[in-house]
C-alpha positions as CSV (number, residue, x, y, z in Angstrom):
1,X,-2.7,-6.9,-15.7
2,X,-1.4,-4.0,-12.8
3,X,-1.0,-6.6,-9.7
4,X,-1.5,-4.2,-6.1
5,X,-0.3,-4.7,-3.0
6,X,-2.3,-3.6,-0.7
7,X,-1.1,-2.7,3.4
8,X,-3.7,-1.7,5.8
9,X,-4.2,-2.5,9.0
10,X,-8.0,-1.7,9.1
11,X,-9.7,-5.6,7.8
12,X,-13.1,-3.8,6.4
13,X,-11.4,-1.0,4.7
14,X,-8.8,-3.5,2.5
15,X,-11.5,-5.3,2.2
16,X,-13.1,-2.5,0.6
17,X,-9.9,-0.9,-1.2
18,X,-9.9,-4.2,-2.7
19,X,-13.4,-4.5,-4.2
20,X,-12.9,-0.8,-5.5
21,X,-10.0,-1.6,-7.3
22,X,-10.7,-5.3,-8.7
23,X,-14.2,-2.4,-10.4
24,X,-11.6,-2.5,-12.5
25,X,-11.4,-5.3,-14.7
26,X,-7.6,-4.5,-15.3
27,X,-6.4,-4.3,-11.5
28,X,-5.3,-7.2,-9.5
29,X,-4.9,-7.3,-5.7
30,X,-1.3,-9.5,-4.7
31,X,-2.0,-10.2,-1.1
32,X,-3.5,-7.5,1.4
33,X,-1.0,-7.5,4.8
34,X,-1.3,-5.5,7.7
35,X,1.9,-4.7,8.7
36,X,5.6,-4.6,8.0
37,X,6.5,-7.9,7.5
38,X,3.8,-9.3,6.2
39,X,3.8,-6.2,3.2
40,X,7.3,-7.7,3.0
41,X,6.7,-12.0,2.6
42,X,4.2,-10.6,0.3
43,X,6.4,-8.6,-1.8
44,X,8.8,-11.2,-1.9
45,X,6.2,-14.1,-3.0
46,X,4.3,-11.9,-5.3
47,X,5.6,-9.2,-7.1
48,X,3.0,-6.1,-7.5
49,X,2.8,-3.5,-9.7
50,X,2.1,-1.7,-7.2
51,X,1.9,-1.0,-3.2
52,X,-0.6,1.0,-1.3
53,X,0.3,1.6,2.1
54,X,-1.5,3.0,5.0
55,X,0.4,5.4,6.7
56,X,-0.4,4.7,9.8
57,X,0.1,0.5,10.7
58,X,0.0,-2.0,13.1
59,X,2.4,-4.0,15.7
60,X,3.7,0.1,15.3
61,X,5.6,-0.6,11.8
62,X,6.8,2.2,10.4
63,X,5.3,3.0,7.0
64,X,7.9,5.1,6.2
65,X,10.3,1.8,5.8
66,X,8.4,-0.2,4.6
67,X,7.5,1.9,1.3
68,X,11.8,2.4,1.3
69,X,12.2,-1.3,1.2
70,X,9.4,-2.3,-1.3
71,X,11.7,0.3,-3.4
72,X,14.4,-1.0,-3.1
73,X,12.2,-3.8,-4.4
74,X,11.5,-1.8,-7.4
75,X,7.5,-1.7,-6.2
76,X,6.7,2.4,-6.4
77,X,4.5,3.2,-3.6
78,X,1.3,5.8,-2.8
79,X,0.2,6.0,0.3
80,X,-2.5,6.3,1.9
81,X,-4.0,8.5,4.7
82,X,-7.0,10.4,6.3
83,X,-5.0,12.9,6.5
84,X,-1.7,14.0,3.9
85,X,2.1,14.4,5.2
86,X,2.8,17.5,5.6
87,X,6.7,17.2,4.1
88,X,7.9,16.3,0.3
89,X,7.4,12.3,-0.2
90,X,8.8,12.0,-3.3
91,X,11.6,9.4,-2.3
92,X,9.0,7.1,-1.1
93,X,6.1,7.6,-3.1
94,X,4.5,8.4,-6.1
95,X,2.0,10.6,-4.0
96,X,-0.8,10.5,-1.2
97,X,-4.2,9.3,-1.8
98,X,-6.3,10.4,0.9
99,X,-9.5,8.8,2.8
100,X,-12.1,8.4,1.9
101,X,-11.1,8.0,-1.1
102,X,-13.9,9.6,-3.6
């Protein structure tokens, strides 16, 4: 089973994403975090296999530092955003899923 951490500060979207992920019985969302502090604590506690990280987080969190710290913990990231970044992100994330998802 693939354990996934969702880092998303929009509660309704985070819950919808969780439900979509868990439609596949091989995936489980271990935690939902709204900022970098929650994300790192959840990752340390539950050790997910993958993190989906919103590019625009609450409380002034920088998504790039979250991705870098998760990467140091051995947790690969996929960014999620309404608009894909216009620069390479391969050092920080596997890629970017553009919202809305289809």
